N, C-alpha and C positions, 0 to 999 in steps of 0.2 A: 311708326311702331314705336311704343314706348321703349325706352333703354332696358328696363328691367325685363320686359316681354322677350327682347332680343338676346339678352344674356340667358334666360331661362332656356330658350330654343338653342342657342349655341351650346351650352353645357350639356344639354341633353344628347347631343350627338357625339360627344368626344370619345365614347367607347365603341360606337357602333361599327359592327363588322361588315364589310363591304361585299356580303354574300346573302344570298336567300335564306331566311331562317330555316325554311321546310327542308332545303336540301342540306344543310348543316347539320346532318343527322347520323349518329354512330351507327345505326340501323341501315344506311345506305348500301344498296347491293353492289358488288363489284362489277365492271364492266365485263362484257361478253366479247369473245374474240370477234375479230373482223372476218368478213369473207375474203378467202383467199382461192382463187380458181373458179370454175362455173357451177352454179346451182340450177336445178330444173324443178317446178312446181306447177301445181294446179292454180294458185292463186299467189300473187306477189303483193305485199303491203309495203309501201314506202313511206317510213315516217313512225317514230316510235313514242310520239307523244299520245294523248288520249284517244285522238281520231284513229290514229293506226292501230293502237292496241286493242280499242273496242272492236274495229273492224276484224282484226285476226281473230279475237276472242269468240265472236259471234259467228264467224264463219265455220269455225271448228264445232260450235254448239249447234249450227244448222245442220252440219255434215260431218260428223267425226271422221269420216274416210278421207276428206279434202285435204291435200297436200299444201300446206301454207308455209311461206316464207315471208319474215319481216325483216326489212332492213333500216338501219337508223344511223344518220351521220355522226352522232355523238353517242349519248347514252340516253335510255330510255327515261323519258321525263325531265330531261335536263334543262328544257327551255320553258315556254309559257305554262306546261302542264306541270311543272315542278315549283313555280314560283308564283302562282296566281294567289288570290285571296281566299280560295278554299269554298267560295259560294256555288253550291250546286243545285241549280234552279231548275224547276219544272219547265218553264216558258222556253219555248224553241223560236220565239220571235222576238227576243230581246226585251221583254216585258209585254203586259197587256196592252198598253196605250199604242206602241208599235206594231204590234199585230192587229189592233182594230183599225188603225190609219191604212194598212196596208192590204189585208186580206179579210175584211169584215165578214164576207160570206161564208168562209170556211174557219173562222175563229174557233167557233165551238169545237169543231174536229182538231184543231190544231192544239187547244188547251187539253182536251181528252187524251191526245196522243203524248202531249208533254208529261201529263199525269202519270200516264202507263209507263213511260220512259222512265221518270224519277223512282217509280215503284220497282222497276226492272235493274236500275242501279243498286237500289236498296237490297235487293235480293241476290244479286251477284255478289256484293260484299259479303253477306251472310253466307252464301253457298261455298265461296271460296275462302272464308276466313280472312278476309282483308283487313288489316288493323289500321284503318285509316281514321278513326275517331269521327265514324259518320252519325250526326245528330240531326234528326228531323225538327229543328228548332224554328223555321220559318225565318222571315226578314222583314224589318220595319222601314220603310221610306218614311224619313222624318222632315217636317217642314221647319226650316229656320227662319223664313220670312212669311209674312201674312199671305202674299199671293201664292205662295206653295201650299199652304193650307187650303185656300180655295180650289187649288188644282187637284189636291188629294181628296177632297169631298167630292169634287165633280167626277173623278174617276170612280171612287167608290159607288157613287149613285149610278153611274152608267153601267158598271160591271154587274151591280145589284139588279139592276132593271133587265139585264140580258140573261139572268138567272145564274150568274156564278155566285158560288159561296166560298167561305172560308176566309172573307176579308174582313177585318174589324178596324173600325175608323177610332182612333184614339184622341182625346183631346191633350191639352197640354199637361194636366195633372196626371192622367194615364200614362202617357208615354214617358214620362218623367218617373213614375212610378217604376217602369220597366228598366229605363236607362237613364240616369241624372245627368243633364246637362242643362245649364241655364240657358243655351241656345235653341233648345227644342220647344216649339209651340205647338206640335201635334205629330200624328203619324197615320200610317197606314201599314196595318201587319198583316201580311200574307203568312197564315199560322201553318199551313201544310206544303206550300209549294217551294220551298227551299230547305236544303240540308247544309249543315256546316261540315267540312272534313279537312282532313290534312291531305293537301293535293298531291304532294310527292308520294305519300304512302300509298294513295290510290293508284298512281302510275306503277309504282313497284309491285303492287299487289297484282295490278292486271298483268304485268309482264310475267311474274310467277305463274299466274293461272294459264297464261298463253303457253308457257313452257310445259305444264304439266298436261295440256291438252295436245301436245305434240308439235306447236308451233316451233319452227326453227328460226330463231332470232340471232341477227348479226348486228352488233353495234360497231361504232367507228366505222361505217360502211355507208358513204355517201352515194345516193343514186345521181349519176352524172348525166346520163342521156337515155332517152327513151326511143325506141324505133319498133318497127312492125319487122317480123321475120316470117316472111311468106313461105319460105320452104318448111317451116315447122307449124305454120297456122297459128301463131302466137305473138307474143311481145318479148323484147329483151330490154334489160336495163343495164347499162353499163356502170360498173363501179370501180374504185381505184385499182384493185387487184383482181377483178373479174368481171363475169356478167352473170344475171339471174334470167333464165328464160321461162316463161310463165304464160299460160293459157289466157289469164286474165291478171289486170294490174288494178290496186285502188291506191290513190294518192291521197295521203293524209299529211301534206306538208305544211299547209296553212301559210304561216307568214313567210315561209322561205320560197324562192322562186319555183313555180310549178314546173313539173316536166313538159306538161302541156302549154306551150308558150302563149297560145291565143288567150290564155285564162289570166295571165299575169296582170293585165290592165284593171280586172276586176277588184284587186285587192292593193291596199297601201299599208306600210308598218306603221304604226303608233307606239312610241315609248311610254310605257306606264310605270310609275315607281311606288314604292311602299315602305314603311318604317314598321318595326316591332319592337315593343317595349320589353323591357326586363319582367320578370313575375311580380304581380301586384302584391303588397303585403295585405294582411286581413283588414287592416284599416283603410287602405286605400280602396280595396275591393267593397268595402262597407259604404264609402263616400261616392261610389259610382253605381252600386246595385248590381243591376245586369245578371241576375239569378237565373233566368230563363235563357241566356245564352244566345239570343237571336242574333243573325247578322243584321247590320245597319248599313243605311246609305242615305245621305241627304238629297234634296230633291232640285238641287241647282243644276243649271247646264254643266258648270265645271264642278262635278260632284265628287264626294269624298265616299269610299266604302270602308267600313270598319267592322271587326268583329274580335270577340274573346277567344282565347284557345283554352284547352282542358287544364294546361298549366298557369292559367291565369295572367297571360300576356294579352296585350292589344295590338291588333294589327290595324295601321293606319295606312291607307293608300287613295292613289287616284288624284283628282284635281287637274293637274297637268297632264296634257297629251301630247307629245312631242313628235312631230313630224318631220324627219329628215329630209333635206331637198333630195329628190331623185329616187326618194325610197331606199335610201343606203341603209344597209344592216351591218352594224359595226360593234364588236364589244365595247369600244370606247364609249358608246352611247348608253351602255347598261348602267353607268352611274352618273348622276347629276347633282352635284352637292348643292346648287342654287335651289333646286326641287326639294331636296331633303330638308334644307332650312325652312323652306316655305311650308312643308308639311308639318314639321315640327311646331311651327309657330301657330298654324291652324289647330293642331291637335290640343295646345294648351289653351287656346280660345274657347275650344268645345268643353274641355275637361279642366278648368282652371284649379279644381280640388286635387289634381295630380301634379301640381307643380313640385319639381324636383324628382320626378320618374325620369328614367333615362332610356335610351334606345339602344338595344343589344345588337340590332342588325338593320341594314339599310340597302335596298337594292331595286334594280329595274330591269327592263328588257321590252322587247317588241311583241306586240300581238298583231295580227291581222285585222283590219277593219275593212267593210265594203259599203257602200253607199246606201244600204237598205238596212243595216247594223245587225242582219241575222243571215245565218248560213244561207249559200247557194250551193246547186249541185248540177251533175251533168256528165256526160259520157264523150270519149273520144275513140279514134281509130275503130269505127263501126261497133262500137259497144264494147270492145274489148278492154278498155280503160275507163274508170270511174273517178271522180274527184268530189271533194267537199271542201269548202273553204269559207271565210269570211265570218267566223262566229262573233267578232268584235268584242272579246272579253268575256263572253257568257257562254264558253264551250265546255266547262267543267261537266254539265249535265247534257248538253245539246250534241255533243261529238257522239254519244252512243246513238242517238237517233240517226246522225249522219252516217255512222257506220252501217246502221240498217238500210238506209236508202242507197248506199253505195253497192251493197250486195244485191238489193232488189235490182237495181239498175243493171249490174252485171249479168244476173241471171234473165235479164228480159222480161221480168215479171211485172203484171199490172197488179199494183197493191195499193191499199188505202193511202199509203205514204206517196207512190209514184204518180197517184192521180191528183195530189195536191197542186193547187196553183203556185203555192210556195215553191214547190220542188221543180215544177215544169219552167217556172220564169227565172230570169236572170236580173240582178242589180244594173244600174247603169254604170259603164266603166268610168275610172277616172281619166281625165285628159292628161296629154303628155305634159311633161315640163316646158316651160315654165308656169303653164296655167295650173297645174295640180297645186304647186307650191302657193301661188297667189290665192287660189281658190280656197283652200284649207286654211292659209292665214286669215284671210278676210272672215271666214267662218267662224274661227276661233276668237277673233277680235269681236265679232259681233255678239257671240255667245257670253262672253265676259261682260259685254256692255248690256245684254239683257239681265244678267244676274244683277248689275248694279242699279238697273232702272226697273226694279219691280216686275221683272218678266217681260216687259214690253219688247216684241221681236221688231227689227228694223227691216227696211225693205229688201235688204239682202236674203235675210233669214226666211221672210215671207215667201220669196221667191223659190228659195231651196225647199221649203215646206211643200208648195204646189208641185215641185218636180220630184218629189219623193227623195231629194237628196239631203244630206247633212253630215255632222261630225260629232262624234261621242267619245268620251274618254273611257 
């Protein structure tokens, strides 16, 4: 790296606050009291991120008379739901290509359900007056290498042949007319399938809507243990200061260890990091363009995601995906200066016209990933407990669908959702250590090597592809 580029990146980080931009908001609601004593309810939801909040809200919308309690170990929206990039996608399968590779026979149904799910999110935001800057802008996958342009063209042709519309293939001039970077060679624009939003405000808005419908929320109340209570015909969850007795339980804990222990090998935590710039000046905005405010992501295996906010900041995240040995979750891993510096360097390589821009915030945190990259579902305790997990960074939209699935499963209903092979099947679990560490490390090395070699995948990656395994940031 040239000394000048290093100085530019270092200087840009000097004032960056080590907190998520979205949570650094004067409108952040205060914490609700913890549960002290015992509670009784029809449905207990464990987890106050998107997964739990959507489940509680949908449960009350389906049956206003249902008594619902939600417990959250910290504050609603404080973890992945409050610090992600704000890409709310219709895809339930972590993208069209992943869905086509895994569930080709039901992809049309999955895409239709995903479109209806995104429409449902938009309707909910309007119905409850949730001020989360929801914008149906779409997303552009950009190519920065010739082989990526070929892959995007092939994906476009495949989707078009199957009857899917709404995609637009962009050449170099067309994509740079939308967002100007000398690194962009072309792109594929999904015009309707992705919305941009303020992720923390969505979580806070869902929290308020749940309260308005009568959900009893307790924050700073961690679920410690799940057990059947035969004398009561239901379940009990122990908390630090009491217990919750419920007829049914929905688990939306995602990256945190599941209260159903046999589910834990199906997910591992991966730490993801992001930067947010200061607001751009009019001159800087003019140099970049970006008038249509789409989300963007490059097409490398180790990819960046980036978007522009209503106050003209650019969020720049991704690339590094850090797996801690043993799946360790620690606040010490939420910040990684070497990744921040790497991201800053990549940012100015993408947008050299923004040299001199500084970053106001730098943050990271864990997301859950599974071996098929998209959520999986199931029940325990003879159908009295349901779970959804494994969203792999694409849960802003798909968690609402996951809430619907959990409620269907708890009701014992056969629905269009529960009949899906995607819902009825499980990903392959991760092996125990040290095999997980070695396998993930080798996969990451191989992905980086493929990016450097024109997309050519080595024998390890080809084997992972055949087994339906992989690793994604």
